[in-house]
Each structure stands twice: as structure tokens, then as C-alpha cells.
C-alpha positions in Angstrom: 46.7 -38.6 15.8 45.8 -35.1 17.1 46.1 -32.3 14.6 48.6 -29.7 15.7 47.0 -26.5 17.0 48.6 -24.3 14.3 46.6 -26.1 11.7 43.3 -25.4 13.5 42.5 -21.7 13.0 39.6 -20.3 15.1 36.1 -20.1 13.8 36.3 -16.3 14.0 39.3 -16.2 11.6 37.7 -18.7 9.2 34.4 -16.9 9.2 36.1 -13.6 8.4 38.1 -15.2 5.6 35.1 -17.0 4.1 33.0 -13.9 4.1 35.8 -11.8 2.5 36.4 -14.6 -0.1 32.8 -14.9 -1.0 32.1 -11.1 -1.3 35.6 -10.2 -2.7 35.6 -7.3 -0.3 36.9 -6.8 3.3 34.3 -4.0 3.7 31.4 -6.2 2.6 32.6 -9.0 4.9 32.8 -6.5 7.8 29.3 -5.3 7.2 28.0 -8.9 7.0 29.7 -9.9 10.3 29.0 -6.6 12.1 32.8 -5.8 12.4 35.0 -3.0 11.1 36.9 -3.3 7.9 40.2 -3.0 9.9 39.1 -5.9 12.1 38.5 -8.1 9.1 41.8 -7.2 7.6 43.6 -7.9 10.9 41.9 -11.4 11.2 42.9 -12.4 7.7 46.5 -11.3 8.4 46.5 -13.4 11.5 45.1 -16.4 9.5 47.7 -15.9 6.8 50.4 -15.8 9.4 49.1 -18.9 11.1 49.0 -20.8 7.9 52.1 -19.3 6.4 50.3 -18.7 3.1 49.1 -15.5 1.4 45.4 -15.9 0.8 44.7 -12.5 -0.8 46.5 -10.3 -3.2 46.1 -6.7 -2.1 46.2 -4.1 -4.9 45.4 -0.5 -3.9 41.8 -0.5 -2.8 40.9 -4.0 -4.0 41.6 -7.5 -2.8 41.7 -10.7 -4.9 42.0 -14.3 -3.8 45.3 -16.0 -4.7 45.1 -19.5 -6.2 45.9 -20.9 -2.8 43.2 -18.7 -1.3 40.6 -19.9 -3.8 41.3 -23.6 -3.0 41.2 -22.9 0.7 38.0 -20.9 0.4 36.2 -23.9 -1.2 37.2 -26.3 1.6 36.5 -23.8 4.4 33.1 -22.9 3.0 32.1 -26.6 3.0 33.5 -27.1 6.5 31.7 -24.1 8.0 28.4 -25.2 6.3 28.8 -28.6 7.9 29.5 -27.1 11.4 26.5 -24.8 11.0 24.2 -27.7 10.0 25.5 -29.9 12.9 24.9 -27.0 15.3 21.4 -26.4 14.0 20.6 -30.1 14.2 21.8 -30.3 17.8 19.8 -27.2 18.7 16.6 -28.7 17.1 17.1 -32.0 19.0 19.5 -31.7 22.0 19.2 -35.4 22.7 20.6 -36.2 19.3 18.8 -38.4 16.8 18.5 -36.1 13.8 18.1 -37.6 10.3 18.9 -35.4 7.3 17.1 -36.9 4.3 17.2 -35.9 0.7 13.9 -36.5 -1.1 12.4 -36.2 -4.6 10.0 -33.3 -4.2 6.7 -34.8 -5.5 7.4 -38.2 -3.9 8.2 -36.4 -0.7 5.0 -34.3 -0.6 2.6 -36.9 -2.0 3.9 -40.2 -0.5 6.3 -39.6 2.3 4.9 -36.6 4.1 1.5 -38.1 4.9 3.2 -41.2 6.3 5.9 -39.4 8.4 3.7 -38.8 11.4 3.5 -42.6 11.9 7.3 -42.8 11.9 7.7 -39.9 14.3 5.1 -41.3 16.6 7.0 -44.6 16.7 10.3 -42.8 17.3 9.6 -39.6 19.2 13.3 -38.9 19.9 14.1 -38.5 16.2 13.9 -35.3 14.2 13.7 -35.6 10.5 15.0 -32.8 8.3 13.9 -33.0 4.6 15.7 -31.3 1.7 14.7 -31.7 -2.0 17.3 -33.0 -4.5 16.3 -33.5 -8.1 19.6 -35.1 -9.2 22.2 -37.4 -7.6 24.8 -35.8 -5.4 28.0 -36.7 -3.6 27.4 -37.8 0.0 31.0 -36.7 0.7 30.1 -33.1 -0.1 26.6 -32.9 1.3 25.3 -33.1 4.8 22.6 -35.7 4.1 22.5 -39.0 6.0 20.4 -40.7 3.3 18.4 -40.0 0.1 15.4 -41.3 -1.7 16.3 -41.9 -5.3 14.4 -43.2 -8.3 16.3 -45.3 -10.9 19.1 -47.9 -10.7 21.1 -47.9 -7.5 24.3 -46.7 -9.1 25.5 -44.1 -6.6 29.2 -44.6 -6.2 30.0 -46.1 -2.9 26.5 -45.9 -1.6 24.4 -48.7 0.0 20.7 -49.0 -0.8 17.3 -50.5 0.0 14.8 -51.3 -2.7 11.5 -49.6 -1.9 8.8 -49.8 -4.5 8.0 -49.8 -8.2 5.4 -47.6 -9.9 2.9 -47.7 -12.7 2.9 -44.9 -15.2 0.3 -43.8 -17.7 -0.4 -41.0 -20.2 -2.7 -38.4 -18.7 -4.3 -35.2 -19.8 -7.1 -32.9 -18.7 -10.7 -33.9 -19.6 -11.0 -30.7 -21.7 -7.8 -31.5 -23.6 -9.0 -35.1 -24.3 -12.4 -33.9 -25.4 -11.0 -31.3 -27.8 -8.5 -33.8 -29.3 -10.7 -36.9 -29.4 -14.2 -35.6 -29.3 -15.4 -38.3 -26.9 -14.3 -38.1 -23.3 -15.7 -41.5 -22.5 -13.5 -43.1 -25.1 -10.5 -41.0 -24.1 -10.5 -42.6 -20.7 -9.9 -46.1 -22.0 -9.8 -46.7 -25.7 -7.4 -44.2 -27.2 -5.1 -45.8 -29.8 -1.6 -45.4 -28.3 -0.2 -44.4 -31.8 -2.6 -41.4 -31.7 -0.5 -40.0 -28.7 2.4 -39.4 -31.1 0.4 -36.7 -32.7 -0.3 -34.8 -29.5 1.9 -32.4 -27.6 3.9 -34.5 -25.1 5.2 -33.2 -21.8 8.5 -34.4 -20.4 10.2 -34.5 -17.0 14.0 -33.7 -17.2 14.9 -36.4 -14.7 13.4 -39.1 -17.0 14.3 -37.9 -20.5 13.6 -41.3 -22.1 10.3 -42.1 -20.4 8.2 -41.5 -23.5 10.6 -43.4 -25.7 10.3 -46.4 -23.4 6.5 -46.1 -23.3 6.2 -46.1 -27.1 8.8 -48.9 -27.5 6.8 -51.1 -25.0 3.8 -50.7 -27.4 5.9 -51.4 -30.5 5.7 -47.8 -31.7 8.7 -45.8 -33.0 9.6 -43.0 -30.7 11.9 -41.2 -33.1 11.5 -37.5 -33.0 9.5 -37.3 -29.8 9.7 -33.7 -28.5 7.8 -31.4 -26.2 7.9 -29.1 -23.2 10.4 -30.0 -20.4 9.6 -29.7 -16.7 11.9 -30.2 -13.7 9.5 -32.2 -11.5 6.2 -34.2 -11.6 4.2 -31.5 -9.7 4.7 -29.0 -12.4 4.2 -31.4 -15.3 1.0 -32.6 -13.7 -0.2 -29.0 -13.3 0.7 -28.4 -17.0 -1.3 -31.4 -18.0 -4.3 -30.3 -16.0 -4.1 -26.9 -17.6 -4.4 -28.5 -21.0 -0.9 -28.0 -22.3 -0.5 -31.6 -23.4 -0.2 -35.2 -22.4 2.1 -36.2 -19.4 3.4 -39.6 -18.6 2.8 -39.7 -14.8 3.1 -42.2 -12.0 -0.4 -43.1 -11.0 0.2 -43.1 -7.2 1.6 -39.5 -7.3 -1.6 -38.1 -8.9 -4.2 -40.4 -7.4 -6.2 -37.4 -6.0 -6.3 -35.7 -9.4 -7.5 -38.9 -11.1 -10.1 -39.4 -8.4 -11.4 -35.9 -8.8 -11.5 -36.1 -12.5 -8.9 -33.3 -13.0 -6.8 -35.8 -15.1 -8.0 -38.7 -17.3 -6.0 -41.7 -18.5 -5.2 -42.0 -22.2 -4.0 -45.0 -24.1 -5.1 -48.0 -22.1 -3.9 -49.5 -18.8 -1.0 -48.1 -16.8 2.4 -49.8 -17.4 5.1 -50.6 -14.8 8.2 -48.6 -14.9 11.5 -50.4 -15.5 13.1 -48.8 -12.4 12.3 -48.5 -8.7 12.5 -46.1 -5.8 15.5 -46.7 -3.4 16.7 -45.5 -0.1 20.4 -44.8 -0.4 23.0 -43.9 2.2 26.8 -43.7 2.6 28.4 -46.7 4.2 29.7 -44.7 7.2 26.1 -43.9 8.2 24.8 -47.4 7.9 24.7 -48.0 11.6 23.5 -44.5 12.6 20.5 -45.2 14.9 18.0 -42.7 13.3 18.8 -44.1 9.9 18.5 -47.7 11.0 15.1 -46.9 12.5 14.0 -45.0 9.3 15.3 -47.7 7.1 13.3 -50.4 8.9 10.2 -48.2 8.9 10.2 -47.2 5.3 10.9 -50.7 4.1 7.7 -51.8 5.8 5.8 -48.7 4.6 6.7 -49.4 1.0 5.3 -52.9 1.2 2.0 -51.8 2.6 
């Protein structure tokens, strides 16, 4: 069913309203949109007349969103953002074929980015846009076509493809290991796991129970495990290399640092994580050709 025209305000009216709602000022909105204050005021009056709803309360020299205006502003802001993203994607790739992919930052830079040229060479008509996301989000409210997620595939309403597991191990700088243990050669392979409980431990916010799981797997109580918190693996790895403590890191994400000797393994062999990486997507994008191509490619790449 076609939406009646009176319920489809022009982009100019909506842009004026969104700017005024966000800045709480007709004057600031006018400056942002290179219009006059009276032009903004007139456009918002036209929008209110078209909708039959008062969006702003006008009190002397100030304006304030009404409750209806606040709710409308949230929806309009999201709609304008989606229109802007769609227009930018089309401009970047006029033939279509844009894939908007949410990635975990360190996984994206260390594993995915070096492999993307192969995908793009196989599919030259597809443009891939990457955006980092540290936590789960709602596909209904975001412009992403898919996301790479670590953990259990629990996103509500999303479909998923299992990609890969990982091995994790305690790591620290050689200087830290030498200072704490006195023997760097021993530190690389023979450290008593229980000894790690006495060291400063570094944590990643997205995996708050990682150390507890590690100690439990070795039959050691993890009660009272504390330490510095970091938002992603790149920063916690840098902290470990700087000698701030011991980090529990996926070995494939820091392979270069281990090879160069900037990090050393502590406490024996790496252990497999309980969870995996997944590619997740909303059901309504399942048949989207760029996603289908990427899904097939990354599934093979993860097995290599």
C-alpha cells in the first residue's frame, strides 16, 4: 500500500527539524544548514502543519521539544542516517554491491584486513565498508549488513556461520618475565600456572571471565582475580609489551609479536577457547548478493 503523501515530509523539512532538535536552537540549526533562522522556523511550522502535531514549545527566545517532538526526532534521525548511508554507498559503488560489515577491531586489522584483497580480487564489483563494533548491536537500528562476532551465536533473530576457534595463552614482555621469574628461558615454557595468580593480570572488557575460565581449566581457584581493564586486544597486548602485567591473548592475533620476541608465553601450552568467531546477519539480508559472496569466501578462508 502506498503511503499517503501527507505522511511523507520533504527531506528539507526533516533536515531542518532534525538539526533544530539536536541543537535545541533554530539559530544553530540555521547556521549548520546555511539558512536563515526565519527559514528554519518557517520549515518547522510547515512540518508541524503537515503532521498536525506541535513539535516544539516556543517560550520567548527559547525552543524546547515537546514529548511528541522528542519521539519523532529519534525516528527521523535514524531514518536520515540510513538515507545518508545508502546514498554514500551508492556514490562509492554506482553499480551496487556494497557490503557494510561490522568487525571486532583487532580481528579486523590482524586477520581480516590482510585477506580482504583476495576477496576483492575475486569480486571486483563489491565494495566492503568496515566499521568496528565492540559489543552486540541491533541490526534493526544499524545500517550493517552483517557482523563478525566472538562468542555464542545468541543475537536475537540473526542467522550465523561458524568461522573459527582460537587458542589463548598468558603472555608478558620478556623484561616483565625476567624480573618476576629471574629466568627468561624458564618463563617461556615452565612457569607454574598457580604462580600467575600472584602477578598483575590484564583483562579485556568483552571477555570478563576469561581469566577465571583459564584458571578453572587448570584446577586453580580464580576467586578474587582483579586487574586493569582494556576495551580491546590491541591495547591489552600493548600494555603487556610495556610490562604492565600478564595478558590472556589469542595466539593468532599476536603471532608477529611472539615471533619478534616482544611477548613470551607463560604457563605452558596455549589452550582452546570455549567459544568461536561467527559471521552473523539479519534474515532479511541472507540472500543479498554481496553478503552471499562474502559468506562463501570467509567460510573457506577460516578453514585455511
